[in-house]
FINU-926461 format. One record per residue (C-alpha): residue number from 0; residue in one letter; x, y, z. Coordinates in steps of 0.1 Angstrom, whole numbers. Layout:
<atoms>
{atom NUM, 'a', {X, Y, Z}};
...
</atoms>
This chain:
<atoms>
{atom 0, 'm', {1093, 404, 1261}};
{atom 1, 'l', {1120, 429, 1242}};
{atom 2, 'l', {1104, 458, 1265}};
{atom 3, 't', {1107, 435, 1296}};
{atom 4, 't', {1140, 428, 1284}};
{atom 5, 'g', {1155, 470, 1283}};
{atom 6, 'i', {1136, 473, 1317}};
{atom 7, 'f', {1158, 445, 1336}};
{atom 8, 'a', {1187, 456, 1312}};
{atom 9, 'g', {1185, 489, 1322}};
{atom 10, 's', {1178, 490, 1358}};
{atom 11, 'a', {1205, 458, 1367}};
{atom 12, 'a', {1230, 484, 1349}};
{atom 13, 'g', {1220, 513, 1371}};
{atom 14, 'l', {1215, 484, 1402}};
{atom 15, 'f', {1247, 473, 1397}};
{atom 16, 'g', {1269, 494, 1379}};
{atom 17, 'i', {1275, 471, 1346}};
{atom 18, 'g', {1270, 471, 1311}};
{atom 19, 'g', {1236, 456, 1299}};
{atom 20, 'g', {1253, 431, 1281}};
{atom 21, 'i', {1256, 404, 1304}};
{atom 22, 'i', {1216, 410, 1307}};
{atom 23, 'v', {1212, 415, 1274}};
{atom 24, 'v', {1227, 386, 1257}};
{atom 25, 'p', {1210, 359, 1276}};
{atom 26, 'a', {1177, 372, 1273}};
{atom 27, 'l', {1179, 380, 1238}};
{atom 28, 'e', {1188, 346, 1230}};
{atom 29, 'f', {1160, 335, 1249}};
{atom 30, 'i', {1133, 357, 1229}};
{atom 31, 'f', {1149, 347, 1196}};
{atom 32, 'l', {1147, 310, 1204}};
{atom 33, 'r', {1114, 314, 1212}};
{atom 34, 'm', {1107, 334, 1180}};
{atom 35, 'g', {1118, 307, 1158}};
{atom 36, 'f', {1154, 314, 1156}};
{atom 37, 'p', {1174, 279, 1149}};
{atom 38, 'l', {1203, 273, 1175}};
{atom 39, 's', {1229, 281, 1152}};
{atom 40, 'i', {1225, 316, 1149}};
{atom 41, 'a', {1204, 330, 1178}};
{atom 42, 'm', {1236, 333, 1201}};
{atom 43, 'h', {1254, 349, 1171}};
{atom 44, 'v', {1223, 376, 1167}};
{atom 45, 'a', {1219, 380, 1203}};
{atom 46, 'i', {1258, 391, 1205}};
{atom 47, 'g', {1253, 416, 1178}};
{atom 48, 't', {1224, 427, 1189}};
{atom 49, 's', {1240, 439, 1218}};
{atom 50, 'l', {1263, 455, 1207}};
{atom 51, 'g', {1244, 477, 1184}};
{atom 52, 'i', {1223, 482, 1222}};
{atom 53, 'm', {1258, 495, 1230}};
{atom 54, 'i', {1268, 524, 1208}};
{atom 55, 't', {1239, 545, 1219}};
{atom 56, 't', {1238, 535, 1259}};
{atom 57, 's', {1280, 537, 1258}};
{atom 58, 'l', {1276, 571, 1245}};
{atom 59, 'a', {1257, 584, 1267}};
{atom 60, 's', {1274, 573, 1294}};
{atom 61, 'v', {1308, 585, 1282}};
{atom 62, 'i', {1291, 621, 1275}};
{atom 63, 't', {1276, 623, 1311}};
{atom 64, 'h', {1315, 613, 1324}};
{atom 65, 'h', {1332, 634, 1299}};
{atom 66, 'r', {1313, 668, 1313}};
{atom 67, 'r', {1323, 657, 1353}};
{atom 68, 'g', {1358, 656, 1339}};
{atom 69, 'a', {1362, 619, 1345}};
{atom 70, 'v', {1376, 602, 1320}};
{atom 71, 'r', {1410, 594, 1316}};
{atom 72, 'w', {1418, 604, 1278}};
{atom 73, 'd', {1453, 597, 1278}};
{atom 74, 'i', {1444, 563, 1293}};
{atom 75, 'f', {1419, 560, 1263}};
{atom 76, 'r', {1443, 568, 1235}};
{atom 77, 'k', {1465, 539, 1246}};
{atom 78, 'm', {1440, 514, 1246}};
{atom 79, 'v', {1413, 526, 1217}};
{atom 80, 'l', {1439, 509, 1191}};
{atom 81, 'g', {1443, 478, 1206}};
{atom 82, 'i', {1409, 476, 1212}};
{atom 83, 'a', {1392, 479, 1181}};
{atom 84, 'v', {1415, 454, 1164}};
{atom 85, 'g', {1406, 432, 1193}};
{atom 86, 'a', {1369, 436, 1188}};
{atom 87, 'c', {1372, 433, 1148}};
{atom 88, 'l', {1391, 399, 1158}};
{atom 89, 'g', {1367, 389, 1182}};
{atom 90, 't', {1334, 396, 1163}};
{atom 91, 'v', {1348, 376, 1130}};
{atom 92, 'a', {1365, 346, 1153}};
{atom 93, 'i', {1326, 343, 1168}};
{atom 94, 's', {1313, 343, 1135}};
{atom 95, 'q', {1332, 309, 1125}};
{atom 96, 'l', {1321, 291, 1160}};
{atom 97, 'p', {1288, 272, 1160}};
{atom 98, 'g', {1261, 285, 1179}};
{atom 99, 'k', {1261, 265, 1210}};
{atom 100, 't', {1296, 267, 1218}};
{atom 101, 'l', {1288, 306, 1220}};
{atom 102, 'h', {1262, 296, 1240}};
{atom 103, 'i', {1278, 275, 1267}};
{atom 104, 'a', {1310, 298, 1265}};
{atom 105, 'f', {1287, 325, 1275}};
{atom 106, 'a', {1273, 303, 1301}};
{atom 107, 'v', {1310, 300, 1314}};
{atom 108, 'f', {1318, 337, 1319}};
{atom 109, 'l', {1289, 348, 1339}};
{atom 110, 'f', {1298, 314, 1368}};
{atom 111, 'i', {1334, 330, 1368}};
{atom 112, 's', {1323, 363, 1370}};
{atom 113, 'a', {1302, 350, 1397}};
{atom 114, 'i', {1324, 332, 1414}};
{atom 115, 'q', {1349, 368, 1415}};
{atom 116, 'l', {1320, 385, 1432}};
{atom 117, 'f', {1317, 359, 1460}};
{atom 118, 'm', {1356, 354, 1467}};
{atom 119, 'k', {1361, 392, 1460}};
{atom 120, 'l', {1390, 384, 1443}};
{atom 121, 'r', {1414, 417, 1439}};
{atom 122, 'p', {1455, 410, 1419}};
{atom 123, 'k', {1481, 432, 1441}};
{atom 124, 'k', {1479, 469, 1426}};
{atom 125, 'r', {1511, 483, 1406}};
{atom 126, 'p', {1520, 520, 1406}};
{atom 127, 'h', {1522, 524, 1367}};
{atom 128, 'l', {1507, 519, 1335}};
{atom 129, 'p', {1527, 493, 1315}};
{atom 130, 'h', {1549, 503, 1285}};
{atom 131, 'l', {1523, 508, 1253}};
{atom 132, 'p', {1534, 478, 1235}};
{atom 133, 'f', {1518, 453, 1266}};
{atom 134, 'f', {1491, 478, 1272}};
{atom 135, 's', {1480, 473, 1238}};
{atom 136, 'l', {1482, 439, 1233}};
{atom 137, 'i', {1459, 434, 1269}};
{atom 138, 'a', {1434, 463, 1252}};
{atom 139, 's', {1434, 439, 1224}};
{atom 140, 'l', {1425, 411, 1246}};
{atom 141, 'i', {1397, 430, 1263}};
{atom 142, 'g', {1382, 441, 1233}};
{atom 143, 'f', {1386, 408, 1217}};
{atom 144, 'i', {1366, 387, 1245}};
{atom 145, 'a', {1340, 417, 1250}};
{atom 146, 'a', {1332, 418, 1209}};
{atom 147, 'a', {1326, 380, 1215}};
{atom 148, 'l', {1309, 380, 1245}};
{atom 149, 'g', {1286, 410, 1233}};
{atom 150, 'i', {1295, 428, 1261}};
{atom 151, 'g', {1312, 465, 1268}};
{atom 152, 'g', {1340, 453, 1285}};
{atom 153, 's', {1341, 472, 1316}};
{atom 154, 'i', {1338, 440, 1343}};
{atom 155, 'm', {1378, 438, 1327}};
{atom 156, 't', {1385, 471, 1320}};
{atom 157, 'v', {1378, 486, 1352}};
{atom 158, 'p', {1397, 460, 1378}};
{atom 159, 'l', {1430, 464, 1355}};
{atom 160, 'l', {1429, 497, 1354}};
{atom 161, 'v', {1424, 499, 1394}};
{atom 162, 'i', {1448, 472, 1399}};
{atom 163, 'f', {1473, 501, 1383}};
{atom 164, 'd', {1462, 526, 1408}};
{atom 165, 'i', {1437, 541, 1391}};
{atom 166, 'd', {1409, 556, 1413}};
{atom 167, 'i', {1378, 538, 1411}};
{atom 168, 'l', {1356, 570, 1394}};
{atom 169, 'f', {1381, 572, 1367}};
{atom 170, 'a', {1387, 538, 1359}};
{atom 171, 'i', {1350, 533, 1355}};
{atom 172, 'a', {1345, 562, 1333}};
{atom 173, 't', {1372, 557, 1311}};
{atom 174, 'a', {1360, 518, 1309}};
{atom 175, 's', {1327, 538, 1292}};
{atom 176, 'a', {1348, 554, 1268}};
{atom 177, 'c', {1365, 519, 1260}};
{atom 178, 's', {1333, 499, 1253}};
{atom 179, 'l', {1323, 527, 1225}};
{atom 180, 'p', {1351, 514, 1200}};
{atom 181, 'i', {1340, 474, 1211}};
{atom 182, 'a', {1302, 486, 1204}};
{atom 183, 'i', {1312, 509, 1170}};
{atom 184, 'v', {1334, 477, 1152}};
{atom 185, 'g', {1317, 450, 1169}};
{atom 186, 's', {1283, 458, 1153}};
{atom 187, 'l', {1297, 471, 1122}};
{atom 188, 't', {1314, 438, 1122}};
{atom 189, 's', {1287, 415, 1130}};
{atom 190, 'i', {1271, 436, 1098}};
{atom 191, 'y', {1298, 420, 1077}};
{atom 192, 't', {1298, 387, 1087}};
{atom 193, 'g', {1258, 380, 1088}};
{atom 194, 'w', {1251, 398, 1057}};
{atom 195, 'h', {1226, 381, 1035}};
{atom 196, 'h', {1224, 349, 1061}};
{atom 197, 'p', {1198, 326, 1051}};
{atom 198, 'l', {1179, 322, 1084}};
{atom 199, 'l', {1179, 355, 1091}};
{atom 200, 'p', {1147, 375, 1097}};
{atom 201, 's', {1133, 409, 1074}};
{atom 202, 's', {1142, 431, 1106}};
{atom 203, 's', {1180, 420, 1107}};
{atom 204, 'i', {1209, 434, 1088}};
{atom 205, 'g', {1239, 410, 1093}};
{atom 206, 'f', {1236, 395, 1131}};
{atom 207, 'v', {1222, 427, 1147}};
{atom 208, 'd', {1183, 428, 1146}};
{atom 209, 'l', {1171, 465, 1143}};
{atom 210, 'k', {1137, 458, 1160}};
{atom 211, 'a', {1154, 451, 1194}};
{atom 212, 'v', {1186, 478, 1194}};
{atom 213, 'i', {1152, 504, 1189}};
{atom 214, 'i', {1134, 491, 1220}};
{atom 215, 'v', {1160, 477, 1243}};
{atom 216, 't', {1179, 506, 1237}};
{atom 217, 'i', {1151, 531, 1248}};
{atom 218, 't', {1137, 512, 1278}};
{atom 219, 's', {1171, 503, 1291}};
{atom 220, 'm', {1184, 540, 1288}};
{atom 221, 'l', {1150, 550, 1309}};
{atom 222, 'f', {1150, 526, 1338}};
{atom 223, 'a', {1188, 527, 1342}};
{atom 224, 'y', {1184, 558, 1360}};
{atom 225, 'l', {1158, 541, 1380}};
{atom 226, 'g', {1181, 516, 1389}};
{atom 227, 'a', {1209, 541, 1398}};
{atom 228, 'r', {1188, 558, 1424}};
{atom 229, 'l', {1176, 522, 1436}};
{atom 230, 'a', {1212, 514, 1437}};
{atom 231, 'h', {1223, 549, 1466}};
{atom 232, 'r', {1193, 531, 1490}};
{atom 233, 't', {1206, 499, 1488}};
{atom 234, 'n', {1232, 482, 1512}};
{atom 235, 'p', {1263, 475, 1488}};
{atom 236, 'v', {1272, 441, 1503}};
{atom 237, 'l', {1236, 433, 1499}};
{atom 238, 'l', {1238, 443, 1464}};
{atom 239, 'r', {1274, 425, 1449}};
{atom 240, 's', {1257, 392, 1465}};
{atom 241, 'l', {1220, 395, 1445}};
{atom 242, 'f', {1244, 404, 1410}};
{atom 243, 'a', {1265, 373, 1420}};
{atom 244, 'f', {1233, 350, 1425}};
{atom 245, 'l', {1214, 369, 1397}};
{atom 246, 'l', {1247, 359, 1376}};
{atom 247, 'i', {1248, 323, 1389}};
{atom 248, 'f', {1207, 320, 1379}};
{atom 249, 'i', {1214, 329, 1345}};
{atom 250, 's', {1241, 309, 1337}};
{atom 251, 'l', {1226, 278, 1351}};
{atom 252, 'q', {1197, 281, 1331}};
{atom 253, 'm', {1221, 287, 1300}};
{atom 254, 'f', {1236, 258, 1309}};
{atom 255, 'f', {1202, 239, 1310}};
{atom 256, 't', {1190, 251, 1278}};
{atom 257, 'a', {1226, 237, 1260}};
{atom 258, 'f', {1219, 203, 1276}};
</atoms>
């Protein structure tokens, strides 16, 4: 099941241009529940493990984009502190929430993302980046939400940068760089907040399951390349619709599980 999750997450990441967390978190929660994890911690471990997986995948993405000169490091430097602080606070916050609450929150997030894709909502572009204090506040909010949900944050960072008239290629590359501090800070905080939790299995360090990290990381990175090749042969409108339907299916399944 972990191998299948890695294959599906990697293929979806390459095919739809998303961070694997949107796929990995609900899939891991499903697997952990079937393995006997109580609902009270299954989502916590799924989120922490997803953040651990993102360390390697984000690093590989950043290196690739940097070699092509696409990462706006000047923007990254303005965002990194706020993102790191937000990621730490977000991970600490979710450690205090019931597992069912996290489960429902993630389902709502997926459903809203799907509606946004269907309606093609696009805020009005602005010519300049905001002043540093406000920009740092936005970055903190992105880091908080991304770490709390176990996702890379690109689904929020890319539209933000595009609003401020950053080319989509540079926006994607810079968002991948911003995902790295979210993954590092979020996974380390997940380890700390879950340390010595009595219900965790021996393969977990805090709320990060090492077995899942290794298996999903390797398979997702291998299949991301195949997904990217398939994306270039598929109609973009069809891709958008397929991804939106996928998000709705996962969110409804999660709602059904919760209630």
